[in-house]
Phi, psi and omega in degrees: 000315186303320186286327174300310180299325179294329175285323180286336183300311182288323173301320177300314176298328176288324175298323178294325178295321179297311185298317183300321179297318186287324180290324175302312176299306180304314183301329182301309185277320185291335178284348177102353180290125183282157172263109185274120188260149164293126171281082177297149188242018169245152194310304180297320182299322181294310182292323178294320177300314181299318181298313182293321179291326176293325178297315182284318183287303188276335184275320190235011166072025179272145170277135181235154174216162178231138179246112188279157176158169181278174194295325180291320179299314181293326171294320181291314177300328177297310178310322186258015179060018173294328164237162183250338187223122169247109199298330185220090178259124164277102194288130170095354181280331190241141182294322178300318178295310184301317175293318181294325182289317179292336180268000173084020181269332177233161175216141178259131179227152172070195182209075186295331173224131181243134171102014181292149175229167169198157173166193179263134191230155170225153182291141181301327177299335176296325190260317186250351181075174186212101183291336180293322184260006179054049181247124183266160181286125181266340178225056193295344180262002182284114179231325189232151171313320179291353172274351199287334178305316184283002182248016192293323182295325177300313180265042184311123178283126182286343177273326180235076186299345175287349183239161167275171178242130167256121176281107184263189179282162173300143179309138175098344174285149175299318180297337180295316176299308180304317179297318185295322183291323181293323175304321180286310185297337177262005176065037184257358182297331182284333185256345187224145180270148177266089184275124176240113182289160189291326189214162176303308172314320180302316184291324181290324181296321180293319180292316182294319177297314181292320181302312183297324183272000177072027184265159179292141171208140181238128187196156174267143176208178189210170176218140020273135175205156172297319187306322184292346177268351185261331188231155179258116181237169176236133178268128185276142186286153182254184177307142178308137180089347179281122180219101184275105179271119185262126183234115184257126176233167166272111179286128182230152170280146185294336173296316175298312182307321183276330186265335179235068183297328174296323182281324175304319178298327173291313185290334179293339187270343191296130170211131174255107178315125194296325174299315173298318181297320178298320175300309176298318181300319180300318181299314179310317178286306194285327179255007179053054178262132175279174191283325178299318177290325179291326175297319174302317185295319178301316174309307186292327188265348185226054178301332176299334177277301188285336183294337177288352184264336191232172184284164179293326176293317172305311183297320175297324171298313176299312179303318179298335177280347184276000000 
């Protein structure tokens, strides 16, 4: 009997741990506590947020809420557990995230987007010309960011004609800080203004307006986005040895990560194939579809993707809402 008891004891303990983990996850939602999401303000972030909220709300009965703000503010809120989920965290980009992660306040899980890119871009016609539009190349030797000092006059800033204009991210975005540091490190502050559009759509409008007119424009951009499917661009090279590995995770507060392991296990499985994501984001722009509606369309049209993220019971509940 002693031998039998000694074998049963660890098994019993494992069983208790499993029950405890399950009850913790169920307890978060059944207690009525909402899962609070960062209200991201770029297209892929908005769509991914809606997708995750549908999974948790319709599939697992969780109350969900959204707190608006820029990415830096949201990362701070995640570290203090004022929000629990940031759907699209570009890991390692932000000092706010890095400090919170090193102190154990936030955790990145899964791989919701694979194959993302970012950089400084110019229209292809600027370097190669465009015979169809009767555009001759104005900067045939422009290949790298380090080449930009000699092209400041080409990208003339209308407000400071003695300098070129670089279109940065909107203020408050993590990329805005990184690009500002790059302007310094490449010695471009004397020859280029650091122009920050007020919003993401304002940046898009500036790029599309210049592109349609065949004019020069220098700007930061990233993928996945609708814009990348609308224009033909060249990404400028960076310094030798610079190799930016982009890792996108679902950002979680460590409190939520510890207390809702069952829900974390679901979020870890979420992945939107980047080609499909870009196609959907293009629909968002071209067909004027908002992110809540587009998320519903994704669930209707691609059950073969999201059914792999959730349990059979959750899949049936989500399907019933569509």
